Residue, then its C-alpha position, 0 to 999 in steps of 0.5 A: m880083148l875078151t877070150t871065152d873058154a869052156s872053163f873060164t873067161t879072161f880079159s887081156a888088156t891092151t898096153t896101158t902106156p898110151v894112157r899113162r902118157a896121156d895122163r902125164d901130158r895132161v898134168m904137164g899141160l895143167i902145170l903149163m896153163a896154171v904156173v906160167p901165167a901165174l908167174f907172169w902176172t906176179a912178175i908184172v905186179a912186182a914190176v908195176a907196184p913200185l912204179a905206183g908207189f906200193t911196196v909188195s913183200y915176197t909173201t904177198l907176191g907168193l900169195i898172188a902167184g898161189g891164188i892165180g895158179t890155183f884158180l887157173a888149175s881149177v878152171c883147167c881141170a874143169v874144162t879138160g875133165r869135161a873134154n874126156 
């Protein structure tokens, strides 16, 4: 809201609580859309690899989860960033 007086002009900001909440919701959505599928597919790899005769180390599983999570987070940020 803009208030004009003879001596000065002031801007009174509206409450920023909805903006902060929207940012928190966006971050929570980003985490859910990136971390949950990354953990799911890493668990699938960990379960299926021994059946196929492969041994997968914990380091490899961590790299798989990190790669999937990073990719999904970047795609999610690109898509939601254009929506705003």
